[in-house]
N, C-alpha and C positions, 0 to 999 in steps of 0.2 A: 505494499498498499504504498502512494507516495504521501510526502510531506502535506499537499495541497489536500489529498483524499483524506489524512490522518484528520486535517484540522476539519476539514470540513464536515466528518464526521462526529468531534467531539464539540464541533461549536453550535449552537443552538439560538434559533432565531427567535424562540421564546424569550424574551429579554424580561420575564418574569422568575425565572429558573434562580433555587438558592445557590448561586457560586459566588465566592468570598470575592475573587477577583472582579466579576464584574460589580457587583454592589459597592466593591473600593472605589471601581473606577465612575459609576453612578454619582457615588456620594459627592467626590470629589469636581464633579463638573463634566466627566464626559472621559474618554480615550484618546490618546495620543496616536499621532500616525505611526510612532514607533509599536505601539501595545497591538493596532491592529494589524499592521505586518507579521509581529513575534506570535500573536494568536492565528493566525491564517495561513502562515508560512508562505506569505509573498512580499517582494521586495517594496518599497518608499517609493522606486519609479512606478510602480503598477500601482498604486492607492492613488499616486498624483493623475497617472495618465488615464483611471477613472472617473477622476475629479472632473480632468478637462475636458472628458466627454459626456460632463454632467451626468452620470451614472449612481456618483454620492457627491453628497454637498455639506463638508463640516462648515463648521462654525469657524471664527479668527478672534485669537485673542492675541495683537500685534501680530506678528509672522508666524505664532502657533496654530497648526489647526486642530479643534478641537470638535471629535467625533461624535455623536451620539448615538443612543440604544438602535434608532431607527436606523442610523447611516451603517451601521454593526451587521445590521440586519439584510438591508441591503446589500452589502457587502456578502454574505453569504449566500444570498440566492444568488448574486451574480458569478459566485465563484462555483457555487452547484450548474449553472445555467452551460458556464465554461465548461463542465467537467461532463455534461451532457451532449457536448459540441454545437452547443450555440454559435454565434456571432453573437458580438456586441449589439451591433443593430435588432437582434432579433431580440435579444437579452432588455434592451432598452422600451421596446415596447410591451414584454411581458412585465416589468418594472411600473410602465405604465398604466396597465390593466391593473397591477395590483392595487394601484393608487386609489384605482376608481372603484376598486372592492367589489366582486359580484358581479358586477357588469356583464360576464360573461355564465350564466347559467350553468352552458356545454363544457364548462372547465372542470380538471381534473388537479389535485393539487401532486406535482410530482418533485418531489425535495423542498418542497415550499413554493414553488414553482406553478403557478395557474396554466397549464397547458390546455389546450384542444383536442380530440382526437385526432386530427388531421394532423397537430404538432407533433403529436407522439409518433403516431405512424411514419409521418413523411420525414422525421429523425431516426427511425429505426433502419427506415429502409437507408436513408445516408449512411449512417454509420456502419450497418453491416457491409454495406461496398467498399469501406475503406477499412473495415478488418481484412475483406477478401483480397483487396491491394495490398494490404502488410502480408498477409499469409504466402501469399504469390512472393512478396520481397522478401520473405525470410527462408521461402525454399527455394530460391535461385543462390541468395546466399548462403545457405547451407551446402549446395552443391558445388559451390567454389570452394567455402572451405573444404570439404572430403576431398577436391581434387588436391587442395593443398596437402591435406594428410598424407596424400598417396606419393606426392614428391618426395 
């Protein structure tokens, strides 16, 4: 399991959980960029990039970014969307739908993301095609490695 996957599995988008680190951050006014980077296993550059794309919007205290529980939850959804293979444009649309809360009654929650049946099926097809391409590449490289072993 990758660091990011581990962080996603451990990260809760339910901000009411009894996590001492979470409560400490909330009582002190939020999370720093370093807190989120460490907690989710991403770089500071990644967080700044998501901010520049309007996916998260931390408050500012001078030059310091202060992330709210909402920003933390949105980051968890962004990373889940990336893990599922969605583009940032697609994730932005999902977050916009999430902000509308329940506008799409034909959606199912997948890792906290509200996805339509069509989105799920389309993404499954895409990921299966990618897996097939990866399997072909692995087989080709394994055959090349076997030839090296014979030499």
